[in-house]
SERO-4910 file (N, C-alpha, C, O; in steps of 0.05 Angstrom, whole numbers):
BEGIN
 pado doro    nc1    nc2    nc3   cac1   cac2   cac3    cc1    cc2    cc3    oc1    oc2    oc3
  Met    A    294    272     43    277    272     64    246    281     61    227    270     72
  Gln    A    246    303     43    214    309     44    201    293     30    176    295     33
  Gln    A    208    275     14    189    254      5    181    231     20    161    217     17
  Val    A    205    229     41    199    207     62    180    227     79    163    213     90
  Ala    A    179    251     85    161    258    100    131    257     92    111    249    104
  Arg    A    134    266     67    104    264     49     92    234     45     68    229     45
  Tyr    A    108    221     42    104    190     39     88    176     67     70    160     68
  Gly    A    103    190     87     98    189    114     69    197    120     52    181    129
  Ile    A     64    223    115     35    231    121     16    221    105     -8    222    113
  Val    A     22    211     80      2    202     61     -8    175     75    -32    170     81
  Gly    A     13    159     78     11    128     89     -2    127    118    -21    112    124
  Leu    A     10    147    135     -3    142    161    -30    152    160    -44    139    175
  Ser    A    -42    168    148    -68    176    142    -87    157    130   -111    156    135
  Ala    A    -73    144    112    -88    125     94    -91     95    114   -111     81    116
  Asn    A    -66     92    126    -67     69    143    -84     67    163    -96     47    170
  Ala    A    -85     96    178    -97     97    202   -125     89    193   -136     68    201
  Leu    A   -139    108    176   -167    102    166   -174     77    161   -193     65    171
  Gly    A   -155     68    141   -162     33    134   -162     20    157   -180      5    159
  Tyr    A   -143     21    178   -142      1    203   -165      5    218   -176    -16    226
  Leu    A   -177     34    226   -199     40    233   -226     22    221   -242     10    235
  Leu    A   -229     24    192   -250     15    177   -248    -16    179   -269    -30    181
  Tyr    A   -220    -29    179   -216    -52    177   -228    -68    206   -239    -90    205
  Leu    A   -225    -55    229   -234    -60    255   -264    -58    258   -277    -75    271
  Ala    A   -275    -37    244   -304    -33    239   -318    -55    224   -339    -65    234
  Leu    A   -306    -64    201   -316    -88    185   -311   -114    199   -328   -131    195
  Thr    A   -296   -118    211   -294   -140    219   -314   -144    249   -323   -165    258
  Ala    A   -315   -121    260   -336   -122    284   -362   -129    268   -376   -146    278
  Met    A   -367   -120    250   -394   -127    236   -396   -158    221   -413   -167    206
  His    A   -372   -170    232   -367   -198    224   -365   -203    194   -376   -221    182
  Val    A   -349   -184    183   -342   -185    156   -308   -203    160   -290   -196    176
  Glu    A   -307   -226    141   -284   -240    144   -259   -225    140   -257   -209    122
  Pro    A   -231   -230    160   -217   -211    158   -199   -209    128   -188   -189    120
  Val    A   -201   -235    115   -188   -230     92   -203   -214     68   -193   -207     47
  Val    A   -227   -212     76   -250   -201     58   -247   -168     60   -245   -153     41
  Ala    A   -249   -162     87   -242   -134     93   -219   -124     85   -219   -102     74
  Met    A   -193   -139     89   -168   -128     85   -168   -125     53   -157   -106     41
  Thr    A   -183   -145     39   -187   -140      6   -197   -116      0   -184   -102    -16
  Leu    A   -223   -108     11   -241    -87      4   -221    -61     10   -218    -42     -6
  Leu    A   -208    -61     34   -194    -34     40   -171    -32     26   -160    -10     25
  Tyr    A   -159    -53     14   -133    -56     -2   -140    -39    -26   -125    -21    -33
  Val    A   -163    -45    -38   -168    -33    -62   -170     -2    -62   -160     14    -79
  Val    A   -185      5    -40   -188     29    -42   -169     45    -33   -167     67    -42
  Gly    A   -150     35    -12   -124     48     -5   -107     51    -31    -99     74    -34
  Val    A   -102     37    -47    -87     36    -69    -95     58    -90    -78     69   -103
  Leu    A   -120     64    -93   -130     83   -111   -125    108    -99   -115    126   -111
  Gln    A   -132    108    -76   -130    137    -56    -98    144    -57    -91    167    -64
  Thr    A    -79    126    -51    -55    133    -46    -40    134    -77    -18    143    -78
  Phe    A    -48    127    -92    -36    133   -119    -36    160   -125    -16    171   -134
  Ile    A    -58    173   -120    -64    199   -131    -47    218   -112    -33    236   -122
  Phe    A    -48    213    -83    -30    229    -69     -2    226    -72     12    246    -73
  Asn    A      7    203    -75     36    196    -78     49    209   -100     69    222    -97
  Arg    A     33    206   -127     43    212   -150     45    246   -153     65    260   -158
  Arg    A     20    254   -146     25    285   -142     37    302   -125     46    323   -132
  Trp    A     36    293   -103     50    305    -76     77    297    -65     96    312    -62
  Thr    A     75    269    -61     98    250    -50    124    259    -71    145    271    -65
  Phe    A    117    250    -93    138    243   -116    142    263   -136    165    265   -146
  Glu    A    119    280   -143    118    301   -158    122    291   -185    138    301   -201
  His    A    107    268   -190    118    255   -215    100    269   -241     75    273   -241
  Gly    A    117    275   -264    107    285   -282    106    269   -308     99    278   -330
  Gly    A    113    243   -301    118    221   -329     91    209   -337     73    220   -324
  Arg    A     84    195   -350     61    185   -359     47    171   -338     58    155   -323
  Val    A     21    178   -336      4    168   -310     -1    138   -320      7    119   -306
  Gly    A    -13    133   -343    -13    101   -347      4     82   -342     -3     60   -335
  Val    A     34     90   -347     52     74   -339     58     70   -313     61     47   -304
  Ala    A     58     91   -298     60     95   -268     39     80   -257     44     66   -238
  Phe    A     15     82   -266    -12     64   -250     -5     37   -254     -3     24   -233
  Lys    A     -1     26   -274      3     -1   -283     26    -12   -262     22    -33   -250
  Arg    A     43     -1   -259     67     -3   -243     57     -2   -214     62    -20   -198
  Tyr    A     41     18   -209     33     18   -178     13     -3   -169     10     -9   -145
  Val    A     -4    -16   -192    -18    -29   -184     -6    -54   -182    -13    -69   -164
  Phe    A     16    -63   -200     27    -89   -196     47    -91   -174     56   -113   -170
  Leu    A     56    -69   -156     69    -65   -137     54    -73   -118     63    -88   -102
  Tyr    A     26    -62   -117     10    -69    -91     -4    -92    -93    -12   -103    -72
  Leu    A     -9   -102   -119    -13   -135   -120      8   -149   -108      1   -164    -90
  Leu    A     34   -148   -113     50   -163    -96     48   -156    -71     45   -175    -56
  Gly    A     47   -135    -61     47   -125    -35     21   -144    -17     23   -156      4
  Tyr    A     -3   -140    -37    -30   -156    -31    -18   -183    -23    -18   -192      0
  Gly    A     -6   -196    -43      2   -224    -40     15   -228    -14      7   -245      2
  Ile    A     36   -212    -10     49   -214     17     31   -215     42     32   -233     60
  Asn    A     12   -192     41     -6   -190     62    -23   -217     67    -26   -228     89
  Leu    A    -34   -224     44    -51   -244     42    -34   -274     54    -44   -287     71
  Ala    A    -13   -280     44      4   -303     53     10   -297     81      7   -317     96
  Val    A     20   -272     94     19   -270    125     -3   -276    139     -3   -291    158
  Met    A    -28   -260    128    -53   -267    142    -58   -295    144    -60   -304    167
  Arg    A    -60   -311    125    -65   -342    126    -48   -356    139    -56   -374    154
  Leu    A    -20   -351    137     -1   -362    158     -6   -358    186    -11   -375    203
  Leu    A     -2   -331    191     -7   -328    223    -27   -329    234    -26   -334    258
  Val    A    -52   -325    220    -78   -324    231    -90   -352    226    -96   -366    245
  Gly    A    -93   -360    202   -104   -386    194    -87   -408    206    -95   -421    225
  Val    A    -66   -410    198    -49   -435    205    -37   -429    238    -40   -449    252
  Met    A    -26   -409    251    -15   -408    272    -33   -394    293    -25   -391    316
  Gly    A    -57   -386    286    -77   -379    304    -76   -352    318    -90   -348    337
  Leu    A    -60   -332    310    -49   -310    323    -76   -290    315    -90   -293    295
  Ser    A    -80   -270    333    -97   -249    331    -94   -233    306    -73   -223    297
  His    A   -120   -233    295   -122   -217    261   -114   -188    265   -101   -174    250
  Gln    A   -124   -182    291   -122   -153    296    -95   -145    298    -89   -124    287
  Trp    A    -73   -159    312    -45   -160    318    -32   -160    293    -15   -142    288
  Val    A    -38   -180    276    -24   -187    249    -28   -166    232     -9   -159    218
  Met    A    -49   -155    230    -62   -133    208    -43   -107    222    -32    -93    205
  Leu    A    -39   -101    243    -22    -81    254      4    -77    241     14    -58    230
  Gly    A     12   -107    249     41   -110    241     47   -103    210     67    -92    202
  Leu    A     27   -112    195     30   -109    166     28    -80    163     46    -68    152
  Val    A      7    -69    170      3    -40    167     28    -20    176     31      3    166
  Leu    A     42    -31    194     68    -16    211     90    -27    190    106     -9    183
  Gly    A     94    -54    178    116    -64    166    121    -63    136    143    -68    127
  Met    A     98    -57    120    100    -57     92    106    -30     78    113    -30     55
  Pro    A    103     -7     95    110     15     86    138     21     69    140     35     50
  Leu    A    158      8     82    182     10     68    186     -5     41    197      5     22
  Phe    A    176    -30     42    174    -43     18    162    -25     -2    176    -22    -22
  Phe    A    136    -10     -3    119      5    -18    140     30    -25    145     35    -49
  Phe    A    151     44     -6    163     68    -13    189     66    -30    195     83    -46
  Val    A    202     45    -25    226     38    -45    214     31    -69    224     40    -90
  Gly    A    191     14    -70    185     10   -101    171     31   -116    169     31   -140
  Gln    A    161     52    -97    148     75   -117    175     92   -121    179    103   -143
  Lys    A    191     95   -101    213    115   -110    232    108   -132    238    126   -147
  Phe    A    240     86   -134    258     72   -151    245     59   -179    258     55   -199
  Trp    A    221     55   -178    212     39   -200    183     51   -215    179     56   -239
  Val    A    166     54   -191    133     64   -202    138     96   -210    129    103   -232
  Phe    A    151    113   -195    151    141   -201    183    152   -208    190    175   -210
  Ala    A    199    128   -210    229    136   -222    230    157   -240    212    157   -257
  Arg    A    249    177   -241    254    194   -256    268    185   -278    289    174   -270
  Pro    A    266    185   -305    284    172   -325    313    186   -326    317    210   -322
  Ala    A    331    169   -332    356    176   -325    364    196   -361    357    190   -383
  Gln    A    377    217   -353    385    236   -373    389    221   -401    404    202   -400
  Gly    A    377    227   -424    381    225   -449    367    191   -454    370    177   -474
  Arg    A    355    185   -436    336    161   -438    309    168   -438    298    181   -421
  Ala    A    298    156   -462    268    163   -462    246    145   -446    247    121   -442
  Thr    A    229    160   -439    208    148   -420    190    128   -429    181    127   -452
  Glu    A    184    113   -411    160     90   -423    134    100   -435    117     84   -443
***
């Protein structure tokens, strides 16, 4: 439960700040997909540091974990992009509400990916990558 709480603190603060910056950028007429992309890159770098050190207390190889983290978040970006294009671009829904839904809906996907793959502790007797 401690990991879930720490993950929640890191994620809530990063996503709250990211969402406010998203609203600010789109208010300055930056296209929603461009704003989402810029903030996504910043968020990935920021949360890697906090989640690796504090949430999951990962002592494994940084390079391996970072590559996995980036892959996981690229996959998540693809999901975000597809949802934005479908719900905003095709269906005409409000980008603010769609983005809020993504901000609230994706954390479980990322937590599971980080806990069991990115920052997974190696099984006893198995060499780390």
